[in-house]
C-alpha positions as CSV (number, residue, x, y, z in Angstrom):
1,M,7.5,15.3,23.8
2,I,6.4,15.1,20.1
3,R,7.7,11.7,18.4
4,L,8.3,12.3,14.8
5,E,7.5,9.5,12.2
6,L,9.2,10.3,9.3
7,N,8.4,7.1,7.2
8,R,6.3,9.2,4.4
9,E,6.0,6.6,2.0
10,P,2.7,5.2,0.7
11,T,1.6,1.5,2.7
12,W,-1.1,-1.1,2.6
13,L,-3.8,-1.1,5.4
14,D,-5.5,-4.4,6.3
15,L,-9.1,-2.8,7.1
16,G,-10.3,-6.4,7.6
17,H,-13.1,-8.6,5.4
18,G,-10.2,-9.2,2.9
19,V,-9.9,-5.6,2.1
20,R,-6.9,-3.7,2.1
21,V,-6.2,-0.1,0.8
22,H,-3.1,1.5,-0.4
23,V,-2.9,4.7,0.9
24,R,-0.7,8.3,0.5
25,P,1.0,9.2,3.7
26,C,-1.6,10.8,6.3
27,T,-0.3,14.6,5.6
28,T,-1.5,17.7,7.1
29,A,-2.4,18.7,3.7
30,L,-4.7,15.8,3.0
31,V,-6.6,15.8,6.4
32,M,-6.9,20.3,5.8
33,A,-8.1,19.3,2.4
34,A,-10.9,16.8,3.9
35,R,-11.8,19.3,6.4
36,A,-12.4,22.1,3.9
37,A,-14.5,19.7,1.9
38,V,-16.8,18.6,4.7
39,A,-16.9,22.1,5.9
40,R,-18.6,23.2,2.4
41,G,-20.7,20.6,2.5
42,I,-22.3,20.3,5.8
43,E,-24.2,22.4,7.8
44,P,-22.8,23.5,11.4
45,V,-23.1,20.8,14.2
46,T,-26.1,21.0,16.4
47,D,-27.0,17.3,17.8
48,D,-25.4,14.1,18.3
49,S,-26.5,12.7,15.0
50,A,-24.8,15.9,13.2
51,V,-21.6,15.1,14.7
52,G,-21.6,11.4,13.3
53,E,-22.8,12.7,10.0
54,R,-19.7,15.4,10.1
55,T,-17.2,12.3,11.3
56,A,-18.4,10.0,8.5
57,A,-18.1,12.9,5.6
58,L,-14.2,13.7,7.0
59,V,-13.5,9.9,6.8
60,K,-15.0,9.6,3.5
61,A,-13.2,12.9,2.3
62,L,-9.9,11.6,3.5
63,A,-10.1,8.0,2.4
64,K,-11.0,9.4,-1.2
65,S,-7.9,11.7,-1.2
66,A,-5.7,9.0,0.4
67,I,-6.4,5.7,-1.5
68,D,-4.9,5.3,-4.6
69,G,-5.4,1.4,-4.6
70,W,-7.1,-1.4,-3.3
71,E,-7.5,-5.1,-2.8
72,G,-10.6,-7.1,-2.0
73,V,-13.3,-5.0,-3.5
74,G,-15.7,-6.4,-6.2
75,D,-18.5,-5.3,-7.9
76,Q,-22.0,-6.8,-8.1
77,K,-20.7,-9.7,-10.2
78,G,-17.7,-10.7,-7.9
79,E,-15.1,-9.3,-10.3
80,P,-12.5,-6.8,-8.9
81,A,-14.0,-3.2,-8.8
82,R,-12.2,-0.7,-10.4
83,L,-11.1,2.0,-8.1
84,T,-13.5,5.4,-8.3
85,P,-14.2,8.1,-6.0
86,E,-18.1,6.7,-5.6
87,G,-16.5,3.2,-5.2
88,V,-14.5,4.6,-2.2
89,E,-17.3,6.1,-0.6
90,A,-19.4,3.3,-0.8
91,L,-16.7,1.3,0.9
92,M,-16.6,4.1,3.4
93,D,-20.5,3.4,4.1
94,L,-19.8,0.0,5.4
95,W,-19.1,0.7,9.1
96,P,-16.5,-1.8,10.1
97,I,-14.1,-0.4,7.1
98,A,-14.7,3.1,7.7
99,E,-14.1,2.2,11.4
100,A,-10.7,0.3,10.8
101,F,-9.8,3.2,8.2
102,E,-10.4,5.8,10.6
103,R,-8.3,4.0,13.6
104,Q,-5.6,3.0,11.1
105,Y,-5.0,6.0,9.1
106,L,-6.4,9.1,10.9
107,A,-6.3,8.3,14.4
108,P,-2.2,8.3,14.4
109,A,-2.4,11.8,13.2
110,L,-4.7,12.7,15.8
111,L,-2.5,11.2,18.5
112,L,0.3,13.4,17.2
113,D,-2.1,16.4,17.7
114,A,-2.8,15.2,21.2
115,E,0.8,15.0,22.2
116,K,1.9,18.2,21.1
117,N,-1.1,19.7,23.2
118,A,-0.3,17.9,26.2
């Protein structure tokens, strides 16, 4: 049985290390757009490292589409950083942050996908 999550409001995710991101709901459209962006930019997967690169690219593409605000992210001078696609990508280059984003934002959608196939 699929359990519908009808809360489609933007929300804050606590990614640890004092970082919070405000995200749009994880919709089919956002995930499909991120997958398409990755497919355009990465060669077919041929080994384990390529799988990791593809997953990292998907997380970055999804984060750039989903994150519309953040707290706890500073520039080189320690001032609050302005939200930019490049900044989001740099944030997702930090493994603990990317892992938390994937677990909190993408994993619930993947779990729903797995439930429908059971």
